[in-house]
N, C-alpha and C positions, 0 to 999 in steps of 0.2 A: 229432079226438082219433088220438093214434099210438099206435101198436102197434110192439112190438120184436120181432126174431129173432136167432138167431146163425147163419150160412150159410158154406159155401163157394161161392165161385165160381169156375166152371170158366175157363179162359182163353178168349181171343175165338174162335180157330179151332174149338173145340168147342163154344161157343155158335152160332156159323154153322153147324155140321154140324147139332145139334139144330133148327135153327130151321128147316133145309131139311127135316127128319123130321116135323116139326107136320104133323095134315091141314089140308086147307085150311080157312080159316075159313067158316062160313055160319051158317044157322040153327042156335040151340042149340050151337054150338063156339066158344068164345073163347079162342084161342091166346094163349099167353105171349109177351110179345116179347122176342127175343133179348138186349137190356139187362137183362133180369128174372130171366133162367134161372139158377137158384141149385140147391144141394144144403143145405135147411134142417137144421140140427143140432137146436135147440131153439127153439122158440116161446116168447116170454116176456110176451106181450101187453102192457098198460099198465103201466107203470113210476113208482114216485113220483119225487121230484128223488132223493132219497138213494139208492133203489134204483138208480137209471139211473146217478149216479156210482161206486158197486159194482160193477155189471155192466161198465163201461167199464174200472175197475180190472182186472178178471177178464179182460176180452178183451186188453188190453194188455199183462198179465203172463203170457198163455198161451204157452207154449214146446211146442213138439214136432217131430221129425224129419220131414223133408217125408217124404211116401210117395205112390205110384201109385194112381189110380182107375181103373177101366174102366166103362164104360157098356155095358150090354148090354139087348137086347129092349124090348117094349113091355108094358104091361098096364093096368090100372083099379083105380081104387079108389071105393067100397067093393067087397068080393067078395062076391058072392052077392046083389048088389040092382042096381038101374040105377047105370051108373056116372057118377059126376062129375068124375072126373079121370084123364085121360091120363098115364101116366108112361112114363119110360124107368129101367131098373135100374142099379144099381150093383153090381158083382161083389163077392163076400164080402171082406170088408178087414178084420183085426184090429185096424190101427192106425187105422181110421175110428171103429170099435166103440169101442176104447179111448179115442179123443178125445172121442167121444160122451159117455161114461161119466164121464170126467174132469170135462169141463164142467158135465154136471150134478151131480155132487157138489161142485166150487166154486162152482156158482149157488145152491146150496141150503144152504152155509154162508155164503155171502155176503149173501142175499136171502131167504133161506126158500123158494127156489124148489122146487116140485113137478113133478118129471118126469112125463111121462105114463106110464101104467101098461102101456101095451100096448108091446108088442116095438118096438126100433127098426127101420123099414123104410125103410133110407135108398134114395131115387129123388129123379128131377128131373122137374117138373110142366113137361107141354109144353103141356095145354090144359085148360081146364074144360069140361063138358058140362053141358048143361042138358036139362029133361025132355023138351024140345022137338026134341032132335036126334035124326038118324037113326041109330038105333044098331046098323041092320045095317052102316050106311057105316063106323062107328068098328069096330066088329068085323071087316070086312073089310080095312080101315088095318092094325089089329093084326097080322092074320095075314099081310099081304103085307110088314111088316118085321118078323116074328119073330125073323129071323136079324141082326138088326141088331146092330151092333158097332163101336165106336169105338178107335182106340189110345187107350192109357191117358195120362192128365195126372198131372203132379205136384202135391199139395197143399202149399203153402207156408205158407197163411195161414187164418185164420177173419176173418170181418168180422160186425158188428155193423149191423144194419138198422133201419132207422126206415120204417115203413109208414103212409102216410096215404092215405086215402079221396078219391078227388075224383070229379068227374062222368064223367070218361073212365076211371075204375078205380084201383086201387092205385098208389100212386106210391113208388118205393123209392128209399131215401139211404144210402149208405154214412157211419155215424157214428164207427166206430172199427175199426181193424183191429190184429191184433198184430203 
């Protein structure tokens, strides 16, 4: 079973720096591999053949002026509950918000996509956290890197990814770019 999502892929140098920021793997901590580091714009889920073709058209016809993104700080989701995701945040960007919104509207028109009702909170997942993880260690890691930031990188394109589950975890393949 394949699932699809639209994302921005940071340059290799940024992904390498983010990989170094991940906490050590261990009981209850599954680190995102450097080649899978991305910023999800929209999760689409499963697509019919017709929807797939329409999404490819939306992706390939997407045009925008390149813009900078800056990464800063660490945090976890969900808020107020035991953490499940460790992430780095994205500095506020009107261009990113506009791109997210524009894609949502175009996908709604093309395939009847229903964007999430919650506010877009751009982030890059660094690790997934299970209940068996040492939460004090996670909190200490966040505090130790609270002032983390990287130089900005330019966003030039978006990518449509296919996600396939395997014994070793999710495998991502780029299907199309604009």
